[in-house]
C-alpha positions as CSV (number, residue, x, y, z in Angstrom):
1,M,-1.7,-1.1,-10.6
2,I,-5.4,-0.7,-9.7
3,T,-7.2,-2.6,-6.9
4,L,-11.0,-2.2,-6.8
5,L,-13.2,-4.0,-4.2
6,L,-16.9,-3.6,-4.2
7,P,-19.1,-4.9,-1.4
8,R,-22.4,-6.7,-1.9
9,G,-25.1,-4.3,-3.2
10,F,-22.7,-1.6,-4.2
11,D,-23.9,0.4,-7.2
12,I,-21.8,-0.3,-10.3
13,S,-22.5,3.2,-11.6
14,R,-20.8,4.7,-8.5
15,A,-17.7,2.6,-9.2
16,A,-17.7,3.7,-12.8
17,K,-18.0,7.4,-11.7
18,K,-15.1,6.9,-9.4
19,L,-12.9,5.5,-12.2
20,C,-13.9,8.5,-14.4
21,E,-12.8,10.9,-11.7
22,E,-9.5,9.1,-11.3
23,A,-9.0,9.2,-15.1
24,G,-9.3,13.0,-14.9
25,T,-6.9,13.2,-12.0
26,S,-4.3,11.0,-13.7
27,A,-3.8,13.7,-16.3
28,N,-1.8,15.7,-13.6
29,I,0.9,13.0,-13.3
30,K,4.2,14.6,-14.5
31,K,6.1,11.5,-15.7
32,T,4.8,10.4,-19.1
33,A,5.4,6.7,-18.5
34,N,3.5,6.7,-15.2
35,R,0.7,8.8,-16.6
36,Q,0.2,6.5,-19.6
37,S,0.4,3.4,-17.5
38,V,-2.3,4.6,-15.0
39,Q,-4.6,5.8,-17.8
40,Q,-4.3,2.5,-19.6
41,A,-5.1,0.6,-16.4
42,I,-8.1,2.8,-15.7
43,A,-9.4,2.3,-19.2
44,S,-9.1,-1.4,-18.9
45,A,-10.8,-1.4,-15.5
46,Q,-13.7,0.6,-17.0
47,A,-14.1,-1.9,-19.8
48,K,-14.0,-4.8,-17.4
49,L,-16.6,-3.2,-15.1
50,K,-19.0,-2.8,-18.0
51,L,-19.4,-6.6,-18.1
52,F,-21.3,-6.6,-14.8
53,K,-24.8,-5.2,-14.4
54,Q,-24.8,-5.6,-10.7
55,T,-22.5,-6.6,-7.9
56,P,-22.4,-10.4,-7.2
57,P,-23.7,-11.7,-3.8
58,N,-20.2,-11.8,-2.2
59,G,-19.0,-8.6,-3.9
60,L,-16.5,-8.0,-6.7
61,A,-12.7,-7.9,-6.8
62,L,-11.0,-6.2,-9.7
63,F,-7.3,-6.1,-10.4
64,V,-5.8,-4.3,-13.4
65,G,-2.2,-3.2,-14.1
66,N,1.1,-3.9,-15.8
67,A,2.7,-6.9,-14.2
68,T,6.5,-7.0,-14.5
69,G,8.5,-10.2,-14.1
70,K,11.3,-12.1,-16.0
71,S,9.6,-11.4,-19.3
72,R,8.5,-8.0,-20.6
73,P,5.6,-6.2,-18.9
74,R,2.1,-7.4,-19.7
75,L,-1.3,-6.0,-18.8
76,V,-3.2,-8.1,-16.2
77,S,-6.9,-7.6,-16.0
78,M,-9.1,-9.9,-13.8
79,A,-12.4,-9.6,-12.0
80,F,-14.0,-12.3,-9.8
81,E,-16.3,-12.9,-6.9
82,P,-14.5,-13.5,-3.6
83,P,-15.3,-16.7,-1.7
84,Q,-16.4,-14.6,1.3
85,P,-18.4,-11.4,1.3
86,V,-16.4,-8.1,1.0
87,S,-17.3,-5.7,3.7
88,R,-16.2,-2.3,2.3
89,F,-15.4,-0.4,-0.8
90,R,-11.8,0.1,-1.7
91,Y,-10.0,1.8,-4.6
92,L,-6.2,1.8,-4.6
93,C,-3.7,2.8,-7.3
94,D,-0.2,1.8,-6.3
95,K,2.9,0.1,-7.6
96,R,1.5,-3.3,-6.4
97,F,-1.9,-5.1,-6.0
98,H,-3.4,-4.9,-2.5
99,V,-4.8,-8.2,-1.5
100,E,-4.9,-7.7,2.3
101,D,-8.7,-7.7,2.5
102,L,-8.9,-10.9,0.5
103,R,-6.3,-12.6,2.6
104,L,-8.2,-11.6,5.6
105,L,-11.3,-13.2,4.2
106,L,-9.5,-16.5,3.7
107,S,-8.0,-16.5,7.2
108,D,-9.5,-18.9,9.8
109,Q,-11.7,-16.4,11.8
110,P,-14.4,-17.6,14.1
111,S,-17.9,-16.8,13.0
112,Y,-20.7,-16.0,15.4
113,G,-24.5,-16.0,14.8
114,F,-26.9,-13.4,16.1
115,I,-30.7,-13.5,16.4
116,V,-32.5,-10.3,17.4
117,I,-36.2,-11.2,18.1
118,C,-38.9,-8.7,18.9
119,G,-42.7,-8.5,18.7
120,D,-42.7,-7.0,15.2
121,S,-39.5,-8.2,13.6
122,C,-36.6,-10.6,13.7
123,V,-33.0,-10.3,12.3
124,F,-30.5,-13.1,11.6
125,A,-26.9,-12.0,11.2
126,S,-23.4,-13.4,11.4
127,L,-20.2,-11.7,12.6
128,A,-16.6,-12.7,11.6
129,G,-13.7,-10.4,12.2
130,T,-14.9,-6.9,11.2
131,T,-17.5,-8.3,8.7
132,R,-21.1,-8.0,9.9
133,R,-23.6,-9.7,7.5
134,V,-27.4,-9.6,7.8
135,L,-28.7,-13.0,6.6
136,Q,-32.4,-12.4,6.8
137,K,-35.0,-9.9,8.1
138,L,-38.5,-11.1,9.1
139,S,-41.5,-9.0,9.9
140,V,-44.6,-10.1,11.8
141,E,-47.7,-8.7,13.4
142,L,-48.7,-10.2,16.7
143,P,-51.8,-9.3,18.6
144,N,-51.4,-7.3,21.7
145,R,-52.8,-8.0,25.1
146,H,-56.2,-6.4,25.9
147,G,-59.1,-6.8,28.4
148,R,-62.0,-6.7,25.9
149,G,-64.2,-9.5,24.7
150,G,-66.2,-10.4,27.8
151,Q,-66.8,-14.1,27.8
152,S,-64.6,-14.4,24.7
153,A,-61.6,-12.9,26.4
154,P,-60.0,-16.4,27.2
155,R,-60.5,-17.3,23.5
156,F,-58.7,-14.1,22.3
157,Q,-55.9,-14.8,24.8
158,R,-55.5,-18.4,23.5
159,L,-55.3,-17.1,19.9
160,R,-52.7,-14.6,20.9
161,L,-50.6,-17.2,22.6
162,E,-50.9,-19.6,19.6
163,K,-49.7,-17.0,17.1
164,R,-46.8,-16.1,19.5
165,A,-45.8,-19.8,19.7
166,A,-46.0,-20.2,15.9
167,Y,-43.8,-17.2,15.5
168,V,-41.2,-18.5,17.9
169,R,-41.3,-21.9,16.2
170,K,-40.7,-20.4,12.8
171,V,-37.8,-18.3,14.1
172,A,-36.2,-21.5,15.6
173,E,-36.6,-23.3,12.2
174,L,-34.9,-20.4,10.4
175,A,-32.1,-20.4,13.0
176,S,-31.5,-24.1,12.1
177,F,-31.5,-23.2,8.4
178,H,-28.9,-20.4,8.8
179,F,-26.6,-21.7,11.5
180,L,-26.6,-25.5,11.1
181,A,-24.3,-27.3,8.6
182,D,-25.5,-29.8,6.1
183,G,-27.0,-32.8,7.8
184,A,-27.7,-30.9,11.1
185,A,-24.8,-32.8,12.7
186,S,-22.8,-29.7,13.6
187,A,-23.2,-25.9,13.7
188,S,-21.7,-23.6,11.1
189,V,-20.9,-20.9,13.7
190,A,-18.6,-20.9,16.7
191,G,-21.2,-19.4,19.0
192,L,-24.8,-18.1,19.0
193,V,-26.1,-15.0,20.7
194,I,-29.9,-14.3,21.2
195,A,-31.1,-10.8,21.8
196,G,-34.6,-9.5,22.3
197,V,-37.2,-8.0,24.5
198,A,-39.3,-9.4,27.3
199,E,-39.7,-13.2,27.3
200,L,-39.4,-13.8,23.6
201,K,-35.7,-14.4,23.7
202,D,-36.1,-17.0,26.5
203,E,-38.8,-18.8,24.7
204,L,-36.6,-18.9,21.6
205,A,-33.6,-20.2,23.5
206,S,-35.7,-23.2,24.8
207,S,-37.1,-23.9,21.3
208,L,-33.7,-24.1,19.5
209,H,-32.2,-27.3,18.0
210,P,-30.0,-29.2,20.5
211,V,-26.9,-28.5,18.5
212,L,-27.6,-24.8,18.6
213,K,-28.4,-24.9,22.3
214,A,-24.9,-26.2,22.9
215,K,-23.5,-23.3,20.9
216,L,-25.5,-20.6,22.8
217,C,-23.0,-18.1,24.3
218,K,-25.3,-15.5,25.8
219,T,-28.8,-14.1,25.9
220,V,-29.0,-10.3,26.2
221,A,-31.9,-7.8,26.4
222,V,-31.9,-4.9,23.9
223,A,-34.1,-1.8,23.7
224,A,-34.3,-1.6,19.9
225,A,-35.2,-3.9,17.0
226,G,-33.7,-4.5,13.7
227,E,-30.1,-3.6,12.9
228,A,-30.0,-1.1,15.8
229,G,-30.7,-4.0,18.2
230,L,-28.0,-6.0,16.4
231,S,-25.4,-3.3,17.2
232,Q,-26.5,-3.3,20.9
233,A,-26.3,-7.1,21.0
234,I,-22.8,-7.1,19.7
235,E,-21.8,-4.5,22.3
236,L,-23.5,-6.2,25.2
237,S,-22.1,-9.6,24.3
238,S,-18.5,-8.4,24.0
239,D,-17.3,-10.5,26.9
240,A,-18.4,-13.7,25.2
241,L,-16.9,-12.7,21.8
242,S,-13.3,-12.2,22.8
243,G,-11.9,-13.6,19.5
244,V,-13.8,-11.1,17.3
245,R,-11.8,-8.2,16.0
246,L,-14.9,-5.9,15.8
247,V,-15.5,-6.4,19.6
248,A,-11.9,-5.5,20.4
249,E,-12.2,-2.4,18.3
250,Q,-15.4,-1.3,20.1
251,R,-13.7,-1.8,23.5
252,L,-10.7,0.4,22.5
253,L,-12.8,3.1,20.9
254,G,-15.2,3.0,23.9
255,K,-12.3,3.8,26.2
256,F,-11.1,6.5,23.8
257,F,-14.5,8.3,23.7
258,E,-14.9,7.9,27.4
259,E,-11.6,9.7,28.1
260,L,-12.6,12.3,25.5
261,A,-16.0,12.9,27.1
262,Q,-14.4,13.4,30.5
263,G,-12.1,16.1,29.1
264,S,-9.1,14.1,30.1
265,S,-5.6,15.2,29.1
266,L,-4.6,11.6,28.3
267,V,-6.1,11.6,24.9
268,C,-5.3,13.3,21.6
269,F,-6.8,13.4,18.2
270,G,-6.3,15.2,14.9
271,R,-3.5,14.6,12.3
272,A,-1.0,17.3,13.5
273,E,-1.7,16.9,17.2
274,T,-1.3,13.1,17.1
275,L,1.9,13.1,15.0
276,A,3.4,15.7,17.3
277,A,2.6,13.6,20.4
278,L,4.0,10.5,18.6
279,E,7.3,12.3,17.9
280,A,7.5,13.3,21.6
281,G,7.0,9.7,22.6
282,A,3.9,10.5,24.6
283,I,1.5,8.1,22.9
284,A,0.9,4.7,24.5
285,T,-1.7,3.4,22.0
286,L,-2.0,4.9,18.5
287,I,-5.4,4.5,16.9
288,V,-5.6,4.8,13.1
289,H,-8.3,4.2,10.6
290,D,-7.2,1.4,8.3
291,E,-8.3,3.4,5.2
292,L,-7.0,6.8,6.3
293,A,-6.7,8.8,3.0
294,V,-3.4,10.6,4.0
295,V,0.0,10.2,2.5
296,R,3.4,11.0,3.9
297,A,5.3,12.7,1.1
298,T,8.7,14.2,0.6
299,L,8.2,17.4,-1.5
300,R,10.8,19.4,-3.4
301,H,10.3,23.0,-4.3
302,P,10.6,23.3,-8.1
303,Q,12.8,26.4,-8.0
304,T,14.8,26.2,-4.8
305,N,15.1,22.4,-4.6
306,N,14.4,22.5,-0.9
307,E,12.9,19.3,0.5
308,R,10.3,19.0,3.2
309,V,8.1,16.2,4.7
310,A,4.3,16.8,4.7
311,H,1.2,14.8,5.5
312,L,-1.4,15.6,2.9
313,S,-4.3,14.1,1.1
314,P,-3.6,12.7,-2.3
315,E,-5.3,15.6,-4.2
316,D,-3.0,18.2,-2.5
317,L,0.2,16.9,-4.0
318,A,0.1,18.9,-7.2
319,D,2.0,22.1,-6.0
320,D,5.5,20.7,-5.4
321,E,7.5,18.0,-7.0
322,V,6.9,14.7,-5.1
323,V,10.2,13.0,-4.4
324,D,8.8,10.1,-2.4
325,Q,5.4,9.2,-0.9
326,M,3.7,6.3,0.9
327,P,0.4,6.0,2.8
328,L,0.6,7.4,6.3
329,V,-1.0,4.2,7.7
330,E,1.8,2.1,6.2
331,W,4.5,4.4,7.5
332,L,3.0,4.3,11.0
333,V,2.8,0.5,11.0
334,Q,6.5,0.4,10.1
335,H,7.8,3.2,12.5
336,H,5.5,3.2,15.5
337,R,7.9,1.1,17.6
338,R,10.6,3.7,17.3
339,H,8.5,6.1,19.3
340,G,7.5,3.4,21.9
341,A,3.8,3.3,20.8
342,A,1.5,0.4,20.1
343,I,-0.7,0.7,17.1
344,E,-4.3,-0.4,16.6
345,L,-6.0,-0.3,13.2
346,V,-9.8,0.2,13.4
347,S,-12.5,0.1,10.7
348,A,-15.7,2.0,10.2
349,A,-17.9,-1.1,10.4
350,S,-19.3,-0.3,13.8
351,E,-21.0,2.8,15.1
352,L,-18.0,3.9,17.2
353,G,-15.7,3.3,14.3
354,S,-17.9,5.5,12.1
355,R,-17.8,8.2,14.7
356,F,-14.1,8.0,15.0
357,V,-13.6,8.3,11.2
358,R,-16.1,11.1,10.5
359,G,-15.9,13.1,13.7
360,I,-12.3,12.6,14.8
361,G,-10.6,12.3,11.5
362,G,-9.5,8.7,11.6
363,I,-6.4,9.2,13.8
364,G,-5.9,9.6,17.5
365,G,-4.2,8.1,20.5
366,L,-4.2,7.4,24.2
367,L,-1.3,9.2,26.0
368,R,1.1,8.0,28.7
369,Y,1.1,11.4,30.4
370,A,-0.4,14.8,30.0
371,F,1.1,16.4,26.9
372,D,0.3,19.8,25.4
373,V,-0.5,18.6,21.9
374,T,-1.9,21.9,20.8
375,A,1.3,23.8,21.5
376,A,3.4,21.2,19.8
377,A,1.2,21.2,16.8
378,E,1.3,25.0,16.6
379,A,5.1,24.9,16.8
380,E,5.3,22.3,14.0
381,A,2.9,24.4,11.9
382,E,5.0,27.6,12.5
383,A,8.2,25.7,11.6
384,E,6.6,24.5,8.4
385,A,5.3,28.0,7.5
386,E,8.8,29.4,8.2
387,A,10.4,26.9,5.9
388,K,7.9,27.7,3.2
389,G,8.5,31.4,3.7
390,V,12.3,30.9,3.4
391,A,11.6,29.0,0.2
392,E,9.5,31.8,-1.2
393,A,12.1,34.4,-0.3
394,S,14.7,32.4,-2.1
395,V,12.5,32.4,-5.1
396,I,12.1,36.2,-5.0
397,E,15.9,36.6,-4.7
398,A,16.5,34.3,-7.6
399,E,14.0,36.1,-9.8
400,V,14.8,39.8,-9.1
401,G,18.4,39.6,-7.7
402,P,19.9,40.0,-4.3
403,D,19.9,43.9,-4.5
404,A,16.2,44.2,-5.2
405,P,14.0,45.7,-2.4
406,R,12.2,43.2,-0.2
407,P,8.4,43.5,0.1
408,E,8.6,43.4,3.9
409,L,10.9,46.5,3.8
410,L,8.5,48.4,1.6
411,A,5.5,47.6,3.8
412,G,5.8,51.0,5.5
413,A,6.5,53.1,2.4
414,A,4.4,56.2,1.8
415,P,1.8,56.0,-0.9
416,V,2.6,57.6,-4.3
417,G,1.8,61.3,-4.4
418,L,2.6,62.2,-0.8
419,R,5.7,64.2,0.1
420,V,7.8,62.6,2.8
421,P,9.5,65.2,5.1
422,R,13.2,65.3,5.4
423,P,14.7,63.8,8.6
424,V,15.4,66.6,11.1
425,P,18.3,66.2,13.6
426,L,17.3,65.7,17.2
427,T,19.5,68.6,18.3
428,S,19.4,72.1,16.8
429,T,22.5,73.0,14.7
430,L,22.2,76.7,15.6
431,N,22.4,76.3,19.4
432,P,24.2,73.1,20.6
433,K,22.9,73.7,24.1
434,A,19.3,73.7,23.0
435,M,17.0,71.1,24.3
436,P,16.4,68.1,22.1
437,F,13.1,68.2,20.4
438,V,10.9,65.7,18.5
439,P,10.2,66.7,14.9
440,R,6.6,66.8,13.6
441,E,5.8,65.5,10.2
442,T,4.7,68.2,7.9
443,G,3.8,68.6,4.3
444,Y,0.8,66.3,4.2
């Protein structure tokens, strides 16, 4: 079953290219029934995607697959625009449809409005959960202060203040348009944050509609304009936005990167290191990217039938026979309590989340005590390599027989064409009382 979610503005051709790549990968599926089912679902998804020239305003949700129930299996193919904007691209091929993101959109999450006002631009945005949506961008050119003009200097000053007041009044009107419900009786957001430079933010706060004034949570000063200023405003107003998931993620990741910058031994990152610390019970808080592209698979060697557990990316599962597999994120959610750890799923919607996914690998943790994660990861890698070497040795013995020479025993053999001297006894046979001597190799 295929689940495809496209955010607003996502290129349809990129999604079609992704489906073509998955169609080529599906040819490596060993079981004929599974391979035909996946290929049929991908073909149906490609046909359904051709009906859209561009992504709808709230994004696109596409579900295709063979649904089984009381009756015989039937092909389900549906595509629709979600009621709320989709924040990220997702492609999942599994034995079930994944509707977690859509269920999250329907949940009752508080929405907060943001206004970032500067002397050259203004941004209106909303924040709900991990979804940050830019509603409108406004550009303006205001005259700067100057000391020229002579007797006309007061007139220039008056014109500058008039344009500034008109700009603030227009921003206040747009704020009412975006954040007031129909009839202006109530606000459509749970709170409002105003960010800006100098006195513009204070002038805007005093010019807002009375309903929006009552919803004003905080006024913060930022050093940048546009979306960069919006990111700073979300970070600076985190104490007033306690119910927003994105703010909680930024606090957690801020603590993680702070420990990492100080060179603390109470932090770990990387797939092997984090899983080794989790097995040892050293992790207090496990941090995982909610879209981590790693699976936990039980692999069986095709010739020795030896099974081993590995954490690999989906494209690395073609060497051995896959007995069982599931996403590593799902496995961690189910088993983290066994190791005494709390788990936090983070997204890449914020700047810190993007750094965690691209630079750290999407998995890390805060430790209870200092733990040598490198040594534990190396020991685990050596054990895995040893198990793989035993499997390869068993394959050699099965192919050439138990009496065949081993490659490791032939590593010191002399090259072909050289005469190897006969072994000489350490004591002379002619005179038993002679001193022992060390033979020299001759004949080369």
